[in-house]
C-alpha positions, -999 to 999 in steps of 0.1 A, spaced: -389 171 -327 -360 183 -320 -326 178 -336 -315 151 -311 -349 132 -318 -343 139 -359 -314 123 -357 -321 93 -332 -355 88 -358 -335 91 -391 -312 64 -373 -337 42 -363 -351 44 -403 -320 37 -412 -308 8 -394 -344 -2 -397 -343 -6 -437 -304 -17 -434 -316 -51 -417 -339 -46 -442 -325 -53 -473 -303 -83 -454 -328 -105 -459 -324 -134 -486 -352 -128 -505 -327 -89 -517 -300 -125 -529 -261 -109 -528 -239 -102 -558 -206 -129 -577 -178 -129 -550 -148 -146 -556 -141 -170 -581 -179 -164 -588 -168 -125 -597 -137 -137 -618 -156 -154 -638 -178 -124 -646 -151 -100 -648 -133 -124 -683 -167 -119 -699 -163 -98 -734 -195 -76 -721 -177 -70 -684 -166 -38 -681 -155 -14 -653 -171 -28 -630 -212 -37 -647 -225 -55 -674 -228 -39 -712 -255 -40 -742 -245 -45 -771 -255 -6 -781 -261 21 -763 -289 16 -743 -296 46 -709 -321 33 -689 -343 65 -687 -349 84 -720 -328 119 -725 -347 143 -706 -360 120 -680 -346 104 -651 -353 82 -619 -365 106 -598 -387 122 -630 -403 86 -641 -411 74 -603 -433 106 -602 -445 106 -630 -461 69 -617 -471 80 -588 -491 111 -598 -512 94 -626 -546 86 -627 -546 48 -620 -580 41 -642 -575 16 -668 -539 8 -658 -555 -33 -640 -587 -44 -649 -620 -38 -622 -628 -77 -632 -610 -115 -630 -587 -125 -654 -605 -148 -677 -579 -180 -669 -581 -221 -677 -561 -239 -650 -545 -272 -671 -535 -301 -647 -498 -297 -660 -489 -329 -646 -512 -346 -667 -503 -336 -704 -483 -364 -727 -444 -351 -717 -443 -361 -750 -460 -332 -767 -444 -298 -776 -465 -273 -752 -459 -234 -746 -482 -226 -715 -483 -189 -706 -484 -181 -668 -486 -148 -672 -470 -119 -671 -434 -136 -689 -439 -164 -671 -440 -203 -696 -445 -242 -688 -430 -252 -719 -428 -290 -725 -398 -301 -753 -387 -332 -767 -398 -346 -737 -388 -323 -713 -405 -304 -689 -390 -263 -690 -395 -239 -660 -391 -195 -674 -393 -169 -654 -416 -182 -622 -434 -152 -606 -463 -177 -587 -466 -150 -560 -500 -129 -554 -465 -96 -557 -432 -88 -577 -419 -67 -554 -396 -64 -525 -427 -47 -502 -461 -75 -512 -482 -45 -513 -468 -30 -546 -470 -44 -580 -498 -71 -567 -509 -96 -593 -536 -88 -611 -574 -101 -599 -577 -138 -616 -548 -138 -630 -520 -159 -600 -536 -197 -607 -513 -215 -608 -491 -223 -570 -458 -245 -566 -474 -275 -553 -489 -274 -589 -454 -282 -612 -444 -313 -616 -412 -314 -618 -390 -296 -635 -363 -306 -660 -345 -268 -669 -354 -233 -652 -345 -209 -671 -341 -178 -658 -335 -141 -682 -326 -118 -651 -325 -107 -617 -360 -82 -615 -383 -89 -590 -410 -98 -623 -391 -124 -629 -372 -139 -603 -394 -145 -574 -377 -157 -543 -401 -176 -524 -414 -190 -561 -382 -204 -563 -371 -219 -532 -405 -235 -529 -396 -255 -565 -363 -264 -545 -372 -304 -544 -384 -304 -581 -361 -283 -602 -334 -309 -618 -315 -284 -632 -307 -245 -639 -299 -222 -667 -293 -184 -659 -276 -157 -674 -242 -145 -658 -238 -137 -621 -278 -152 -613 -263 -183 -604 -254 -168 -570 -287 -157 -561 -300 -196 -564 -267 -209 -542 -272 -176 -517 -307 -200 -515 -294 -234 -509 -293 -242 -548 -264 -272 -556 -236 -254 -578 -234 -291 -592 -265 -285 -607 -263 -241 -615 -255 -234 -656 -242 -201 -662 -242 -189 -694 -222 -159 -712 -245 -144 -741 -244 -166 -771 -233 -194 -744 -254 -227 -750 -261 -255 -725 -261 -290 -756 -278 -325 -731 -299 -352 -755 -321 -335 -782 -322 -300 -767 -298 -267 -770 -305 -242 -750 -289 -210 -758 -280 -179 -739 -290 -146 -766 -282 -110 -764 -310 -88 -747 -315 -49 -743 -324 -42 -708 -302 -42 -671 -307 -52 -638 -306 -52 -605 -323 -65 -572 -322 -29 -549 -302 0 -556 -263 -18 -579 -271 -19 -620 -258 -48 -643 -238 -68 -618 -253 -92 -632 -264 -106 -670 -303 -97 -685 -311 -129 -714 -334 -138 -744 -335 -178 -750 -339 -200 -775 -343 -235 -771 -333 -262 -800 -346 -298 -804 -344 -313 -843 -379 -301 -845 -388 -271 -833 -370 -237 -825 -387 -211 -799 -372 -180 -786 -379 -166 -754 -368 -125 -750 -366 -120 -714 -372 -80 -708 -360 -65 -740 -360 -33 -755 -358 -34 -800 -326 -39 -811 -309 -52 -841 -304 -85 -826 -338 -92 -830 -325 -99 -864 -292 -110 -856 -312 -133 -839 -332 -143 -866 -310 -145 -894 -283 -168 -870 -311 -195 -860 -326 -194 -892 -363 -185 -884 -380 -201 -854 -414 -218 -848 -425 -196 -815 -408 -168 -801 -426 -149 -772 -415 -112 -772 -410 -85 -741 -447 -61 -758 -460 -38 -724 -445 -22 -698 -431 4 -716 -430 42 -714 -418 74 -732 -392 78 -699 -379 44 -706 -386 36 -745 -346 17 -747 -357 -14 -725 -387 -23 -731 -408 -25 -767 -438 -15 -773 -466 -33 -790 -455 -27 -825 -417 -31 -820 -428 -70 -807 -446 -70 -845 -413 -60 -861 -385 -79 -839 -411 -112 -840 -407 -106 -884 -369 -94 -878 -365 -133 -862 -386 -148 -893 -406 -168 -862 -446 -187 -878 -458 -181 -846 -459 -152 -819 -473 -146 -783 -468 -110 -768 -452 -108 -728 -450 -91 -702 -485 -78 -699 -516 -99 -686 -502 -102 -647 -491 -68 -636 -494 -34 -642 -458 -15 -641 -460 12 -666 -488 40 -675 -505 21 -701 -547 6 -704 -535 -29 -687 -555 -42 -719 -533 -22 -746 -502 -46 -756 -530 -66 -764 -550 -48 -786 -523 -30 -804 -505 -64 -808 -535 -84 -825 -529 -50 -847 -500 -45 -853 -488 -83 -868 -525 -94 -883 -514 -90 -916 -471 -109 -911 -480 -140 -881 -501 -162 -864 -507 -143 -834 -514 -163 -804 -535 -145 -777 -544 -177 -749 -554 -180 -720 -536 -179 -687 -529 -214 -681 -543 -226 -714 -517 -245 -739 -506 -237 -772 -498 -267 -794 -462 -266 -813 -466 -293 -841 -487 -272 -868 -520 -281 -857 -546 -252 -863 -558 -236 -828 -579 -205 -822 -569 -179 -796 -601 -153 -785 -598 -117 -782 -609 -131 -746 -595 -92 -727 -623 -77 -744 -646 -99 -722 -627 -80 -690 -649 -57 -672 
């Protein structure tokens, strides 16, 4: 190929990539009055949001290139199950709305009933969670729910803008069912671009809250980062506490271990239920996700009665066996917490009743 043809080919590839990333699924970053509101946050400086403590995205001796090459070159044996993940497809619309329930939908997606309200958290109901459909595909059997299976949702909660938490096909398909959206600062811009009414979007900073009748939603710190393409940390990331007169629930979102868990536990006086980032850990990024033992320690810091390991069971994003987080989290928390390891779609009741959860992952080939 001549130099002229080579440069032409590069120009065509670049042009194609430029057009591709303009697709709506990539979203757009905040501008105008929305950016002005972000710039007032005490957690925003020099054009980016900052973690409460120093949080490099990669280990001191690693980089994006090294981490990527290490991930791609590793033997993939065991990173995904060879057989289907067992699941129970509970009819969500048929549930008694007066029962307080959490239903894990795989990875970090949850359907929650609390004080008569239906809440959907980080729903990813697509067969993959990545910009390209052939990447980051869901494990066989793990993607049993579709947007059509969802009843009307009182509150859609989004912890941050990563592809395995904010899924464009899912949220746009649910648009007619969502009454209100609660998300961290900047994330509301995606929804506005995708045609959602600004009037139903509440963007919260860390320690912000949204009180409604009998329910308060608190946005709380997480130790992570944001970005759907190259630019990082232009939108905020968070965990959520959901409080009613009867219950206190905590959803960590993606988070590395840090002192914020003990602070949150002290602030709210403990929790009835907590689900914590327990998977997709790697030596190359030790600060932005927890390993299972750290998640069990975070559960203790939060003083939670019931601990559900999360960010596992549906996608393989790190170089650890797919079932390792279940084993390690169960072992680490066995003497300190009640561990909930439900099947995807299996209700976890929050009224104190005795429930038995099996080690179902041991039966998956």
